[in-house]
Phi, psi and omega in degrees: 000316180298319181293321180299318178293324176297320185288321175297320174297326178289321175300312180302319178294319179297315177303315176302317177295318175304318186281334183251017179296145175285113177307321178295322177296320178295318177301317180296319177295329178286323178293325179298311186296329179288338180145357180090150189298319185300312185297311186295317186287348181271355181277126180249341176209161181209119173269138186233120183250112188249122179250146180295125180289152179285057183228171181293329182256039181299140176280163177286157179300144185201146170239135175231143167238114172261114175259098187292140011258346193233026182219141168204160179237140177230135169234127187207159177268134182232180185296330181272350186153243175233157183224138172234134187217136173243138180238128177234104186291330178291322176279346188062035185238131168238142180229147186216145169230116183229140188306128172087000179231145175292145180296143177207161173236153182202178174292152176296143171270163183299322181295324180287326172301315180297322186296325177301324174283316174305322179302321180282311181292321181292319189261332183239348188071303186217145179221178176297343183249340183227121179233086178308150176259114178288141182233336184203152172220135174219117186056242181258017183249116179257126182263126178229155176249134174208127173057039176091352181243161180246134180237143169256129178248119181266113189266143174270192185291337180273356184084008180263145178292120179263352177205132178241117184235121175273125180272152184281151172286165181304334182275352185259133183269346180289153182288321179220144180268304182234141180212108180246139175246131190237127181221169173053059177294148176211144183286127174226116180045051173081008180232133177271124186234139180286124179281344174233129180231134173238141175246124188236132176231186182296332194251337187204165168227131179235142185231139182233155157262139193228143173239158184226162173219107181283137178055048174298127178291145186210153176272105182299348173292338184305327183278350174272337183272160168287139177289151184224119182300333181295343180278356177082185185278357176226059188288353180290343176277352175276131185269000000 
C-alpha cells in the first residue's frame, strides 16, 4: 500500500512539473539541443535534397535552397512534369517555370510568405532573423508564436521537435494549416537536422528522406531572374 501511494505521488509530481514548466526554459533547452543559439544564428543558407522515402506515401523528388531570411528556390516533380520556382520576400515576388505552362511572375501568396517562416522554424527553430516567442508548455508540447502565427512543437526525449503544427487563425476554418513530422535526427556541421521529413495536409501525406548542405554557396542573381527548368535542379550553383 505504501509503495502504491508513493507511485501515485510520483506521477502527480511529474504531472505538476509538466504543467508548471517555464516555456522560455523549455525553448532554451530545445535551441541548445538543435545546436545552440550561436551556431543556429550563423546559418545563412540551407540546401535541402529531398528523396522519396521507401514508404507508401513517398513524396516526389525535390530540391530546395533556403536563402535566409526571405528567399527560397524550389525544384520539384509535379503532375505535369517538373516545376522550378523562386520566391523573393523582399521584392514580394514569386516566379515559376512549369512543364507545359508559360513562365510567369506574380506577387507572393500567403502560403509562400508562411513558408519563409517555416523554413527557419522547421529546420533551425531559431535564426538571426526569426526568434519565436514561447507562450505555453504542456507535457512535451511547446506553444510558440512567430510572425503572427501560433505553432505547437511536439518535443522528443532529446528536446528536438518531432512535429511542428501550425494552428489556424480565427478567420481560417481548417483544423491545421501546416503539419510537419520530423524523424531520424543527425548532427550536420553542428546542427541537428531531421533525415526524414513528412508533410501532412487535409488531402495528402508526403514523406522524404533528406540530405542537407549548410551555408550552401549560391548566386544571389538567381532570385532576380526568371527560373528556367533548363538550368536543372540546382541552378544556384550557376554563375
